[in-house]
Backbone as XML, in Angstrom:
<?xml version="1.0"?>
<chain id="A" units="angstrom">
  <residue number="1" name="UNK">
    <atom name="N" x="111.887" y="136.240" z="-122.219"/>
    <atom name="CA" x="112.525" y="136.001" z="-120.935"/>
    <atom name="C" x="111.483" y="136.191" z="-119.857"/>
  </residue>
  <residue number="2" name="UNK">
    <atom name="N" x="111.298" y="135.192" z="-119.058"/>
    <atom name="CA" x="110.392" y="135.359" z="-117.939"/>
    <atom name="C" x="111.194" y="135.863" z="-116.760"/>
  </residue>
  <residue number="3" name="UNK">
    <atom name="N" x="110.641" y="136.792" z="-116.053"/>
    <atom name="CA" x="111.354" y="137.391" z="-114.932"/>
    <atom name="C" x="110.367" y="137.751" z="-113.844"/>
  </residue>
  <residue number="4" name="UNK">
    <atom name="N" x="110.825" y="137.757" z="-112.634"/>
    <atom name="CA" x="109.968" y="138.136" z="-111.516"/>
    <atom name="C" x="110.140" y="139.612" z="-111.213"/>
  </residue>
  <residue number="5" name="UNK">
    <atom name="N" x="110.730" y="140.330" z="-112.119"/>
    <atom name="CA" x="110.968" y="141.747" z="-111.904"/>
    <atom name="C" x="112.307" y="142.008" z="-111.249"/>
  </residue>
  <residue number="6" name="UNK">
    <atom name="N" x="113.087" y="140.954" z="-111.011"/>
    <atom name="CA" x="114.365" y="141.120" z="-110.344"/>
    <atom name="C" x="115.527" y="141.213" z="-111.319"/>
  </residue>
  <residue number="7" name="UNK">
    <atom name="N" x="115.430" y="140.607" z="-112.468"/>
    <atom name="CA" x="116.532" y="140.641" z="-113.418"/>
    <atom name="C" x="116.511" y="141.959" z="-114.185"/>
  </residue>
  <residue number="8" name="UNK">
    <atom name="N" x="117.595" y="142.701" z="-114.040"/>
    <atom name="CA" x="117.736" y="143.968" z="-114.757"/>
    <atom name="C" x="119.086" y="143.977" z="-115.455"/>
  </residue>
  <residue number="9" name="UNK">
    <atom name="N" x="119.075" y="144.447" z="-116.687"/>
    <atom name="CA" x="120.292" y="144.551" z="-117.485"/>
    <atom name="C" x="120.462" y="146.004" z="-117.913"/>
  </residue>
  <residue number="10" name="UNK">
    <atom name="N" x="121.693" y="146.406" z="-118.167"/>
    <atom name="CA" x="121.957" y="147.770" z="-118.618"/>
    <atom name="C" x="122.635" y="147.718" z="-119.978"/>
  </residue>
  <residue number="11" name="UNK">
    <atom name="N" x="122.239" y="148.615" z="-120.873"/>
    <atom name="CA" x="122.853" y="148.709" z="-122.194"/>
    <atom name="C" x="124.177" y="149.455" z="-122.034"/>
  </residue>
  <residue number="12" name="UNK">
    <atom name="N" x="125.292" y="148.760" z="-122.340"/>
    <atom name="CA" x="126.603" y="149.399" z="-122.218"/>
    <atom name="C" x="127.208" y="149.728" z="-123.586"/>
  </residue>
  <residue number="13" name="UNK">
    <atom name="N" x="126.561" y="149.261" z="-124.651"/>
    <atom name="CA" x="126.960" y="149.643" z="-126.000"/>
    <atom name="C" x="125.783" y="149.352" z="-126.920"/>
  </residue>
  <residue number="14" name="UNK">
    <atom name="N" x="125.593" y="150.182" z="-127.933"/>
    <atom name="CA" x="124.489" y="150.006" z="-128.875"/>
    <atom name="C" x="124.898" y="150.536" z="-130.236"/>
  </residue>
  <residue number="15" name="UNK">
    <atom name="N" x="124.586" y="149.769" z="-131.281"/>
    <atom name="CA" x="124.873" y="150.228" z="-132.631"/>
    <atom name="C" x="123.910" y="149.592" z="-133.609"/>
  </residue>
  <residue number="16" name="UNK">
    <atom name="N" x="123.682" y="150.271" z="-134.717"/>
    <atom name="CA" x="122.813" y="149.743" z="-135.760"/>
    <atom name="C" x="123.529" y="148.615" z="-136.494"/>
  </residue>
  <residue number="17" name="UNK">
    <atom name="N" x="122.791" y="147.549" z="-136.790"/>
    <atom name="CA" x="123.326" y="146.435" z="-137.561"/>
    <atom name="C" x="123.197" y="146.798" z="-139.035"/>
  </residue>
  <residue number="18" name="UNK">
    <atom name="N" x="124.206" y="146.530" z="-139.849"/>
    <atom name="CA" x="124.145" y="146.943" z="-141.259"/>
    <atom name="C" x="123.020" y="146.295" z="-142.063"/>
  </residue>
  <residue number="19" name="UNK">
    <atom name="N" x="122.511" y="145.157" z="-141.618"/>
    <atom name="CA" x="121.446" y="144.468" z="-142.351"/>
    <atom name="C" x="120.102" y="144.574" z="-141.646"/>
  </residue>
  <residue number="20" name="UNK">
    <atom name="N" x="119.975" y="145.527" z="-140.747"/>
    <atom name="CA" x="118.723" y="145.741" z="-140.026"/>
    <atom name="C" x="118.828" y="145.325" z="-138.577"/>
  </residue>
  <residue number="21" name="UNK">
    <atom name="N" x="118.032" y="145.951" z="-137.772"/>
    <atom name="CA" x="118.061" y="145.670" z="-136.342"/>
    <atom name="C" x="119.120" y="146.499" z="-135.635"/>
  </residue>
  <residue number="22" name="UNK">
    <atom name="N" x="119.319" y="146.175" z="-134.390"/>
    <atom name="CA" x="120.263" y="146.918" z="-133.559"/>
    <atom name="C" x="121.004" y="145.918" z="-132.676"/>
  </residue>
  <residue number="23" name="UNK">
    <atom name="N" x="122.286" y="146.112" z="-132.490"/>
    <atom name="CA" x="123.081" y="145.262" z="-131.613"/>
    <atom name="C" x="123.217" y="145.962" z="-130.272"/>
  </residue>
  <residue number="24" name="UNK">
    <atom name="N" x="122.857" y="145.243" z="-129.212"/>
    <atom name="CA" x="122.976" y="145.785" z="-127.861"/>
    <atom name="C" x="123.931" y="144.916" z="-127.062"/>
  </residue>
  <residue number="25" name="UNK">
    <atom name="N" x="124.851" y="145.545" z="-126.370"/>
    <atom name="CA" x="125.705" y="144.842" z="-125.409"/>
    <atom name="C" x="125.098" y="145.111" z="-124.044"/>
  </residue>
  <residue number="26" name="UNK">
    <atom name="N" x="124.702" y="144.044" z="-123.366"/>
    <atom name="CA" x="124.006" y="144.158" z="-122.089"/>
    <atom name="C" x="124.876" y="143.654" z="-120.951"/>
  </residue>
  <residue number="27" name="UNK">
    <atom name="N" x="124.779" y="144.312" z="-119.808"/>
    <atom name="CA" x="125.474" y="143.891" z="-118.592"/>
    <atom name="C" x="124.442" y="143.666" z="-117.497"/>
  </residue>
  <residue number="28" name="UNK">
    <atom name="N" x="124.561" y="142.580" z="-116.790"/>
    <atom name="CA" x="123.658" y="142.249" z="-115.695"/>
    <atom name="C" x="123.855" y="143.238" z="-114.553"/>
  </residue>
  <residue number="29" name="UNK">
    <atom name="N" x="122.743" y="143.847" z="-114.115"/>
    <atom name="CA" x="122.779" y="144.762" z="-112.976"/>
    <atom name="C" x="122.288" y="144.086" z="-111.708"/>
  </residue>
  <residue number="30" name="UNK">
    <atom name="N" x="121.230" y="143.300" z="-111.861"/>
    <atom name="CA" x="120.565" y="142.745" z="-110.687"/>
    <atom name="C" x="119.829" y="141.472" z="-111.071"/>
  </residue>
  <residue number="31" name="UNK">
    <atom name="N" x="119.811" y="140.502" z="-110.173"/>
    <atom name="CA" x="119.073" y="139.275" z="-110.399"/>
    <atom name="C" x="119.935" y="138.192" z="-111.015"/>
  </residue>
  <residue number="32" name="UNK">
    <atom name="N" x="119.272" y="137.125" z="-111.436"/>
    <atom name="CA" x="119.969" y="135.992" z="-112.035"/>
    <atom name="C" x="120.255" y="136.249" z="-113.505"/>
  </residue>
  <residue number="33" name="UNK">
    <atom name="N" x="121.396" y="135.747" z="-113.962"/>
    <atom name="CA" x="121.742" y="135.876" z="-115.375"/>
    <atom name="C" x="120.770" y="135.052" z="-116.207"/>
  </residue>
  <residue number="34" name="UNK">
    <atom name="N" x="120.202" y="135.634" z="-117.258"/>
    <atom name="CA" x="119.277" y="134.875" z="-118.117"/>
    <atom name="C" x="120.044" y="133.845" z="-118.944"/>
  </residue>
  <residue number="35" name="UNK">
    <atom name="N" x="119.370" y="132.777" z="-119.307"/>
    <atom name="CA" x="119.984" y="131.757" z="-120.153"/>
    <atom name="C" x="119.810" y="132.141" z="-121.621"/>
  </residue>
  <residue number="36" name="UNK">
    <atom name="N" x="120.576" y="131.490" z="-122.473"/>
    <atom name="CA" x="120.460" y="131.705" z="-123.913"/>
    <atom name="C" x="119.042" y="131.362" z="-124.360"/>
  </residue>
  <residue number="37" name="UNK">
    <atom name="N" x="118.495" y="130.277" z="-123.827"/>
    <atom name="CA" x="117.142" y="129.843" z="-124.192"/>
    <atom name="C" x="116.099" y="130.897" z="-123.790"/>
  </residue>
  <residue number="38" name="UNK">
    <atom name="N" x="116.266" y="131.504" z="-122.618"/>
    <atom name="CA" x="115.334" y="132.534" z="-122.169"/>
    <atom name="C" x="115.416" y="133.780" z="-123.044"/>
  </residue>
  <residue number="39" name="UNK">
    <atom name="N" x="116.603" y="134.122" z="-123.520"/>
    <atom name="CA" x="116.781" y="135.342" z="-124.300"/>
    <atom name="C" x="116.333" y="135.202" z="-125.750"/>
  </residue>
  <residue number="40" name="UNK">
    <atom name="N" x="116.631" y="134.057" z="-126.370"/>
    <atom name="CA" x="116.333" y="133.893" z="-127.797"/>
    <atom name="C" x="114.836" y="134.038" z="-128.054"/>
  </residue>
  <residue number="41" name="UNK">
    <atom name="N" x="114.457" y="135.028" z="-128.839"/>
    <atom name="CA" x="113.063" y="135.279" z="-129.181"/>
    <atom name="C" x="112.287" y="136.030" z="-128.112"/>
  </residue>
  <residue number="42" name="UNK">
    <atom name="N" x="112.948" y="136.378" z="-127.020"/>
    <atom name="CA" x="112.256" y="137.044" z="-125.902"/>
    <atom name="C" x="111.814" y="138.448" z="-126.279"/>
  </residue>
  <residue number="43" name="UNK">
    <atom name="N" x="110.692" y="138.853" z="-125.725"/>
    <atom name="CA" x="110.211" y="140.231" z="-125.846"/>
    <atom name="C" x="110.573" y="140.932" z="-124.546"/>
  </residue>
  <residue number="44" name="UNK">
    <atom name="N" x="111.321" y="142.017" z="-124.675"/>
    <atom name="CA" x="111.824" y="142.753" z="-123.522"/>
    <atom name="C" x="111.458" y="144.219" z="-123.627"/>
  </residue>
  <residue number="45" name="UNK">
    <atom name="N" x="111.593" y="144.927" z="-122.522"/>
    <atom name="CA" x="111.331" y="146.361" z="-122.483"/>
    <atom name="C" x="112.595" y="147.085" z="-122.037"/>
  </residue>
  <residue number="46" name="UNK">
    <atom name="N" x="112.820" y="148.240" z="-122.619"/>
    <atom name="CA" x="113.963" y="149.067" z="-122.240"/>
    <atom name="C" x="113.452" y="150.446" z="-121.841"/>
  </residue>
  <residue number="47" name="UNK">
    <atom name="N" x="114.045" y="150.984" z="-120.806"/>
    <atom name="CA" x="113.660" y="152.307" z="-120.323"/>
    <atom name="C" x="114.897" y="153.193" z="-120.320"/>
  </residue>
  <residue number="48" name="UNK">
    <atom name="N" x="114.761" y="154.378" z="-120.935"/>
    <atom name="CA" x="115.872" y="155.308" z="-121.037"/>
    <atom name="C" x="116.040" y="156.162" z="-119.791"/>
  </residue>
  <residue number="49" name="UNK">
    <atom name="N" x="117.165" y="156.854" z="-119.690"/>
    <atom name="CA" x="117.454" y="157.677" z="-118.513"/>
    <atom name="C" x="116.497" y="158.861" z="-118.348"/>
  </residue>
  <residue number="50" name="UNK">
    <atom name="N" x="115.825" y="159.260" z="-119.410"/>
    <atom name="CA" x="114.869" y="160.379" z="-119.339"/>
    <atom name="C" x="113.420" y="159.901" z="-119.263"/>
  </residue>
  <residue number="51" name="UNK">
    <atom name="N" x="113.241" y="158.601" z="-119.015"/>
    <atom name="CA" x="111.899" y="158.056" z="-118.867"/>
    <atom name="C" x="111.289" y="157.495" z="-120.141"/>
  </residue>
  <residue number="52" name="UNK">
    <atom name="N" x="111.959" y="157.643" z="-121.285"/>
    <atom name="CA" x="111.439" y="157.078" z="-122.526"/>
    <atom name="C" x="111.507" y="155.552" z="-122.456"/>
  </residue>
  <residue number="53" name="UNK">
    <atom name="N" x="110.645" y="154.885" z="-123.220"/>
    <atom name="CA" x="110.655" y="153.425" z="-123.188"/>
    <atom name="C" x="110.454" y="152.849" z="-124.582"/>
  </residue>
  <residue number="54" name="UNK">
    <atom name="N" x="110.881" y="151.616" z="-124.736"/>
    <atom name="CA" x="110.793" y="150.937" z="-126.029"/>
    <atom name="C" x="110.753" y="149.439" z="-125.800"/>
  </residue>
  <residue number="55" name="UNK">
    <atom name="N" x="109.890" y="148.734" z="-126.507"/>
    <atom name="CA" x="109.844" y="147.275" z="-126.459"/>
    <atom name="C" x="110.644" y="146.742" z="-127.639"/>
  </residue>
  <residue number="56" name="UNK">
    <atom name="N" x="111.214" y="145.550" z="-127.454"/>
    <atom name="CA" x="111.984" y="144.944" z="-128.536"/>
    <atom name="C" x="111.971" y="143.427" z="-128.391"/>
  </residue>
  <residue number="57" name="UNK">
    <atom name="N" x="112.400" y="142.769" z="-129.471"/>
    <atom name="CA" x="112.468" y="141.311" z="-129.501"/>
    <atom name="C" x="113.888" y="140.901" z="-129.850"/>
  </residue>
  <residue number="58" name="UNK">
    <atom name="N" x="114.414" y="139.908" z="-129.128"/>
    <atom name="CA" x="115.757" y="139.393" z="-129.390"/>
    <atom name="C" x="115.690" y="138.455" z="-130.587"/>
  </residue>
  <residue number="59" name="UNK">
    <atom name="N" x="116.451" y="138.778" z="-131.635"/>
    <atom name="CA" x="116.468" y="137.958" z="-132.843"/>
    <atom name="C" x="117.537" y="136.876" z="-132.782"/>
  </residue>
  <residue number="60" name="UNK">
    <atom name="N" x="118.755" y="137.276" z="-132.379"/>
    <atom name="CA" x="119.868" y="136.330" z="-132.351"/>
    <atom name="C" x="121.011" y="136.923" z="-131.528"/>
  </residue>
  <residue number="61" name="UNK">
    <atom name="N" x="122.146" y="136.235" z="-131.606"/>
    <atom name="CA" x="123.335" y="136.651" z="-130.865"/>
    <atom name="C" x="124.490" y="136.850" z="-131.840"/>
  </residue>
  <residue number="62" name="UNK">
    <atom name="N" x="124.981" y="138.085" z="-131.987"/>
    <atom name="CA" x="126.126" y="138.299" z="-132.881"/>
    <atom name="C" x="127.361" y="137.583" z="-132.322"/>
  </residue>
  <residue number="63" name="UNK">
    <atom name="N" x="128.195" y="137.089" z="-133.195"/>
    <atom name="CA" x="129.358" y="136.306" z="-132.765"/>
    <atom name="C" x="130.640" y="137.120" z="-132.689"/>
  </residue>
  <residue number="64" name="UNK">
    <atom name="N" x="130.554" y="138.444" z="-132.798"/>
    <atom name="CA" x="131.767" y="139.262" z="-132.797"/>
    <atom name="C" x="132.569" y="139.134" z="-131.506"/>
  </residue>
  <residue number="65" name="UNK">
    <atom name="N" x="131.911" y="138.818" z="-130.410"/>
    <atom name="CA" x="132.610" y="138.673" z="-129.135"/>
    <atom name="C" x="132.840" y="137.221" z="-128.760"/>
  </residue>
  <residue number="66" name="UNK">
    <atom name="N" x="132.541" y="136.303" z="-129.664"/>
    <atom name="CA" x="132.675" y="134.883" z="-129.383"/>
    <atom name="C" x="131.311" y="134.238" z="-129.217"/>
  </residue>
  <residue number="67" name="UNK">
    <atom name="N" x="131.304" y="132.911" z="-129.193"/>
    <atom name="CA" x="130.047" y="132.168" z="-129.097"/>
    <atom name="C" x="129.405" y="132.382" z="-127.727"/>
  </residue>
  <residue number="68" name="UNK">
    <atom name="N" x="128.118" y="132.648" z="-127.740"/>
    <atom name="CA" x="127.385" y="132.882" z="-126.505"/>
    <atom name="C" x="127.017" y="131.541" z="-125.856"/>
  </residue>
  <residue number="69" name="UNK">
    <atom name="N" x="127.073" y="131.501" z="-124.528"/>
    <atom name="CA" x="126.667" y="130.306" z="-123.779"/>
    <atom name="C" x="126.145" y="130.747" z="-122.417"/>
  </residue>
  <residue number="70" name="UNK">
    <atom name="N" x="125.395" y="129.858" z="-121.785"/>
    <atom name="CA" x="124.885" y="130.160" z="-120.444"/>
    <atom name="C" x="126.035" y="130.419" z="-119.482"/>
  </residue>
  <residue number="71" name="UNK">
    <atom name="N" x="127.082" y="129.610" z="-119.571"/>
    <atom name="CA" x="128.243" y="129.769" z="-118.679"/>
    <atom name="C" x="128.906" y="131.129" z="-118.882"/>
  </residue>
  <residue number="72" name="UNK">
    <atom name="N" x="129.058" y="131.509" z="-120.130"/>
    <atom name="CA" x="129.704" y="132.794" z="-120.417"/>
    <atom name="C" x="128.873" y="133.963" z="-119.872"/>
  </residue>
  <residue number="73" name="UNK">
    <atom name="N" x="127.561" y="133.901" z="-120.025"/>
    <atom name="CA" x="126.692" y="134.958" z="-119.497"/>
    <atom name="C" x="126.802" y="135.012" z="-117.973"/>
  </residue>
  <residue number="74" name="UNK">
    <atom name="N" x="126.779" y="133.830" z="-117.318"/>
    <atom name="CA" x="126.903" y="133.784" z="-115.851"/>
    <atom name="C" x="128.250" y="134.320" z="-115.384"/>
  </residue>
  <residue number="75" name="UNK">
    <atom name="N" x="129.336" y="133.898" z="-116.051"/>
    <atom name="CA" x="130.689" y="134.272" z="-115.618"/>
    <atom name="C" x="130.996" y="135.752" z="-115.832"/>
  </residue>
  <residue number="76" name="UNK">
    <atom name="N" x="130.575" y="136.297" z="-116.970"/>
    <atom name="CA" x="130.921" y="137.686" z="-117.300"/>
    <atom name="C" x="129.813" y="138.670" z="-116.950"/>
  </residue>
  <residue number="77" name="UNK">
    <atom name="N" x="128.570" y="138.182" z="-116.899"/>
    <atom name="CA" x="127.438" y="139.076" z="-116.663"/>
    <atom name="C" x="127.120" y="139.937" z="-117.875"/>
  </residue>
  <residue number="78" name="UNK">
    <atom name="N" x="127.640" y="139.549" z="-119.033"/>
    <atom name="CA" x="127.429" y="140.321" z="-120.264"/>
    <atom name="C" x="126.955" y="139.425" z="-121.391"/>
  </residue>
  <residue number="79" name="UNK">
    <atom name="N" x="126.188" y="140.029" z="-122.305"/>
    <atom name="CA" x="125.734" y="139.308" z="-123.483"/>
    <atom name="C" x="125.436" y="140.335" z="-124.582"/>
  </residue>
  <residue number="80" name="UNK">
    <atom name="N" x="125.779" y="139.966" z="-125.819"/>
    <atom name="CA" x="125.453" y="140.782" z="-126.986"/>
    <atom name="C" x="124.230" y="140.176" z="-127.657"/>
  </residue>
  <residue number="81" name="UNK">
    <atom name="N" x="123.273" y="141.019" z="-128.026"/>
    <atom name="CA" x="122.057" y="140.545" z="-128.683"/>
    <atom name="C" x="121.742" y="141.402" z="-129.899"/>
  </residue>
  <residue number="82" name="UNK">
    <atom name="N" x="121.213" y="140.764" z="-130.940"/>
    <atom name="CA" x="120.693" y="141.470" z="-132.100"/>
    <atom name="C" x="119.194" y="141.580" z="-131.879"/>
  </residue>
  <residue number="83" name="UNK">
    <atom name="N" x="118.667" y="142.800" z="-131.898"/>
    <atom name="CA" x="117.263" y="143.012" z="-131.567"/>
    <atom name="C" x="116.526" y="143.746" z="-132.678"/>
  </residue>
  <residue number="84" name="UNK">
    <atom name="N" x="115.218" y="143.584" z="-132.648"/>
    <atom name="CA" x="114.318" y="144.324" z="-133.521"/>
    <atom name="C" x="113.420" y="145.158" z="-132.616"/>
  </residue>
  <residue number="85" name="UNK">
    <atom name="N" x="113.532" y="146.474" z="-132.739"/>
    <atom name="CA" x="112.703" y="147.364" z="-131.925"/>
    <atom name="C" x="111.285" y="147.353" z="-132.474"/>
  </residue>
  <residue number="86" name="UNK">
    <atom name="N" x="110.315" y="147.349" z="-131.572"/>
    <atom name="CA" x="108.915" y="147.312" z="-131.974"/>
    <atom name="C" x="108.371" y="148.729" z="-132.065"/>
  </residue>
  <residue number="87" name="UNK">
    <atom name="N" x="107.473" y="148.931" z="-132.999"/>
    <atom name="CA" x="106.910" y="150.259" z="-133.212"/>
    <atom name="C" x="107.900" y="151.141" z="-133.952"/>
  </residue>
  <residue number="88" name="UNK">
    <atom name="N" x="107.386" y="152.188" z="-134.545"/>
    <atom name="CA" x="108.257" y="153.073" z="-135.322"/>
    <atom name="C" x="108.506" y="154.401" z="-134.633"/>
  </residue>
  <residue number="89" name="UNK">
    <atom name="N" x="107.733" y="154.694" z="-133.611"/>
    <atom name="CA" x="107.891" y="155.967" z="-132.913"/>
    <atom name="C" x="108.868" y="155.824" z="-131.764"/>
  </residue>
  <residue number="90" name="UNK">
    <atom name="N" x="109.524" y="156.911" z="-131.466"/>
    <atom name="CA" x="110.395" y="156.940" z="-130.305"/>
    <atom name="C" x="111.854" y="156.766" z="-130.653"/>
  </residue>
  <residue number="91" name="UNK">
    <atom name="N" x="112.695" y="157.093" z="-129.701"/>
    <atom name="CA" x="114.138" y="156.981" z="-129.914"/>
    <atom name="C" x="114.598" y="155.526" z="-129.896"/>
  </residue>
  <residue number="92" name="UNK">
    <atom name="N" x="115.728" y="155.270" z="-130.527"/>
    <atom name="CA" x="116.316" y="153.933" z="-130.497"/>
    <atom name="C" x="116.924" y="153.675" z="-129.128"/>
  </residue>
  <residue number="93" name="UNK">
    <atom name="N" x="116.954" y="152.430" z="-128.744"/>
    <atom name="CA" x="117.572" y="152.027" z="-127.483"/>
    <atom name="C" x="119.057" y="152.388" z="-127.554"/>
  </residue>
  <residue number="94" name="UNK">
    <atom name="N" x="119.567" y="152.973" z="-126.489"/>
    <atom name="CA" x="120.934" y="153.475" z="-126.514"/>
    <atom name="C" x="121.621" y="153.233" z="-125.169"/>
  </residue>
  <residue number="95" name="UNK">
    <atom name="N" x="122.804" y="153.786" z="-125.015"/>
    <atom name="CA" x="123.596" y="153.638" z="-123.794"/>
    <atom name="C" x="122.815" y="154.069" z="-122.561"/>
  </residue>
  <residue number="96" name="UNK">
    <atom name="N" x="123.053" y="153.387" z="-121.471"/>
    <atom name="CA" x="122.480" y="153.677" z="-120.161"/>
    <atom name="C" x="121.012" y="153.296" z="-120.010"/>
  </residue>
  <residue number="97" name="UNK">
    <atom name="N" x="120.395" y="152.725" z="-121.039"/>
    <atom name="CA" x="119.010" y="152.265" z="-120.905"/>
    <atom name="C" x="119.024" y="150.987" z="-120.065"/>
  </residue>
  <residue number="98" name="UNK">
    <atom name="N" x="117.938" y="150.762" z="-119.301"/>
    <atom name="CA" x="117.818" y="149.544" z="-118.496"/>
    <atom name="C" x="116.786" y="148.626" z="-119.141"/>
  </residue>
  <residue number="99" name="UNK">
    <atom name="N" x="117.100" y="147.336" z="-119.138"/>
    <atom name="CA" x="116.266" y="146.327" z="-119.798"/>
    <atom name="C" x="115.677" y="145.386" z="-118.753"/>
  </residue>
  <residue number="100" name="UNK">
    <atom name="N" x="114.387" y="145.104" z="-118.914"/>
    <atom name="CA" x="113.698" y="144.124" z="-118.066"/>
    <atom name="C" x="112.808" y="143.271" z="-118.960"/>
  </residue>
  <residue number="101" name="UNK">
    <atom name="N" x="112.283" y="142.188" z="-118.412"/>
    <atom name="CA" x="111.358" y="141.335" z="-119.162"/>
    <atom name="C" x="110.071" y="142.078" z="-119.453"/>
  </residue>
  <residue number="102" name="UNK">
    <atom name="N" x="109.445" y="141.752" z="-120.562"/>
    <atom name="CA" x="108.222" y="142.420" z="-120.968"/>
    <atom name="C" x="107.001" y="141.643" z="-120.543"/>
  </residue>
</chain>
């Protein structure tokens, strides 16, 4: 996802995926809603409430909440993503973390 530093998302739910990776439910805080094309395969950064940080890559979109579309992201300001966290050190991305482009 390319960003000018204005698009910020917040993690409002996070859980481990049974087949690997982590599912994050994101809510738009500031800026323009990203498109599906911008998110798919994007490398993003997340920062925790205590200053911890983690980079991750968007693998796909889980369908548990319905099919993802640009219109749906714009209308609701929310999107679910399946991610792969990079590196092995550090805490997993969790609630209240903020996400920006990497």
